[in-house]
C-alpha positions, 0 to 999 in steps of 0.5 A, a space after each residue: 134079880 141081882 144086878 152085879 155092878 157093884 159086886 168086887 169078884 173078878 171073873 176071866 172073860 174071853 172073846 173067841 173068833 176064828 182069826 183071834 182071841 181076846 182076852 179081859 177080866 170083869 169087875 163090877 160090871 165092868 173090864 178091869 184090864 186092857 183086852 189082850 188079843 192073841 192069834 187063836 190058830 184054829 188049825 192046830 189044837 195044841 197051839 190053840 189051847 196053848 194060846 187060850 191058856 197064855 191069853 188067861 194068864 196075861 190077864 190073872 197076872 194084870 188084875 189085882 183080885 184072885 179071879 172066881 171064875 172063868 166065864 165067855 161065849 163060844 161059838 156052837 155046835 156044842 155041849 155048853 152044860 158040860 164045857 164041851 165044844 163040837 164041830 165049828 167051821 171056822 174051828 178046824 182042830 175042834 174036830 169031834 169034841 174039845 172039853 174045853 170047860 173040863 180042860 180050862 178048869 184043870 188049868 186054872 183051877 176055877 169053875 168054867 161057864 161057856 155059853 153061846 152069844 145069844 144066850 149071854 146077850 140076853 142074860 147081860 140085858 136081863 141084869 142090867 139092860 132092858 128088862 131092869 130098865 122097863 121094870 124101873 120105869 113101871 116104878 116110877 109111873 107107879 104102876 104095879 105091872 113088872 116083866 120076869 122074863 126076857 127074849 133077847 135076839 141077835 140080828 148080824 151074820 146069823 140071827 141068835 136067840 136066848 131066853 132068860 127066866 125069872 133071873 135063869 138063862 133057860 138052856 134046854 135039855 141039850 142046850 139048844 133052846 132059842 135056836 131061833 135061826 132054824 125056825 121055818 121062813 114064813 116067806 120061803 117054808 122050804 128054808 130057814 128063817 136065817 136065810 131072811 133074817 141076817 145080814 146076807 138076806 138084806 143084802 141078798 134081797 135089795 141085790 135082787 130087787 134093785 139089779 146093783 150088784 155093788 158090794 152094799 152093806 145093810 149100813 147102805 141100804 138104810 141109807 138108800 132107804 133114807 134118801 141119802 145115798 144114791 141107790 134104789 130106795 123103793 128096793 131099799 124099802 121092800 128088802 127091810 120089809 121082806 127082813 121085818 116079816 120074817 124076823 116078825 114071824 120068828 119073834 111071834 112064834 117065840 113070843 107065844 111060849 115066853 110072854 115077855 120082853 123082847 129085846 133086840 142086838 147085833 148090828 142090824 138092830 141100826 136099821 130097825 126104823 125100816 124093818 120095824 113096821 113089817 114086824 109089829 104088823 106080823 106079830 099084831 096080825 092076825 091067823 085065820 079060824 077054819 070055822 066060821 071065816 073069823 080070825 084070832 091074834 097072831 099073838 095073845 100080847 100087843 106088841 109095842 115098839 119101844 124106841 117109838 115115844 108114842 108107842 111106848 107111852 101106849 105100852 107103860 100106861 094103863 091096862 093095869 086096874 083093880 077089882 073088888 073081891 067078892 065079898 070082900 072090901 079088898 080089890 086085887 090087882 087085875 092086868 088086863 091088857 096083855 103087852 109085849 114091849 120090844 126093846 133095843 139094846 142100850 148096853 150095846 151087844 158086846 157089852 151085854 155078853 160081856 156083863 152077861 158072861 159075868 153074871 152068869 159066873 156070878 149067879 152059879 157060884 152063889 147058887 151053889 153057895 146056898 145050895 150048900 148051906 
């Protein structure tokens, strides 16, 4: 998997919000210009499209090198493969489907790539974050074990997801892969799991358990759990425990299919100290057998919190041995212990998304070059 940290090509980027559009450019995994912010005007299609074009035009004037592509995250629902944006709540003028990608491609005569932020977060972490960091650590230890698949989860106002397999973003046939927010809620089966694994879930749980109607954010509730802020500590701990239990079920369901490293990002990930024990308890728990009253592991691979030094040491050490090849004097590598590490983003969510957008564009361009030969 190539890291584009030394690549000299320039890609135009956009951070699209319902209020503001923030434009920039990436080169060698870094922003090359001061970001330009323009009001979105999302209720007027012509004005919104005009502002998007104007923003990219202003960035092009500032970059010293001709850009090779435009690549950015945009909220869904959308047909990302074809660059068509669907009915967005905070973009009322985008009703009925707006071919934003083809429109920008016509305007700028550049390839345009649009994805959701969960996918691009995971892609950035796969190319320049958690995945190479883990593999580099194995290499330093002299271990032959390497990970090639990454499941990314963003924890914020929603629960986003993305899957990267062998350097390629897994998007699904409908562009709807890794939509983990709609997995059934473990504790409240009539609801979808994002209701229990997002910012609003922690706020709601604490409010119900404590009776405190104050407008507290997860950071405040984390401080209450820590004991550094006045409040109902028992309720704060219980709110995070429920969050971790529901999130653990989401991740366990996907992990049994993806079987790769896991990386967490988004604002709520900063409170991992309080929800990670419940998450690991769910992932490393058991499921019942009908026939004999026994159990089976919840997931085939044991999960480890890589932010915990002791668990990280257990993850990196052992589990790989050599076995003799029958009727031969040679040996084969045997990874007898199935392990999955849960890492926290060190890039930061916004930077991972930007690097993901940059890397995705260059990887797609490079693939087309190879295919044309």
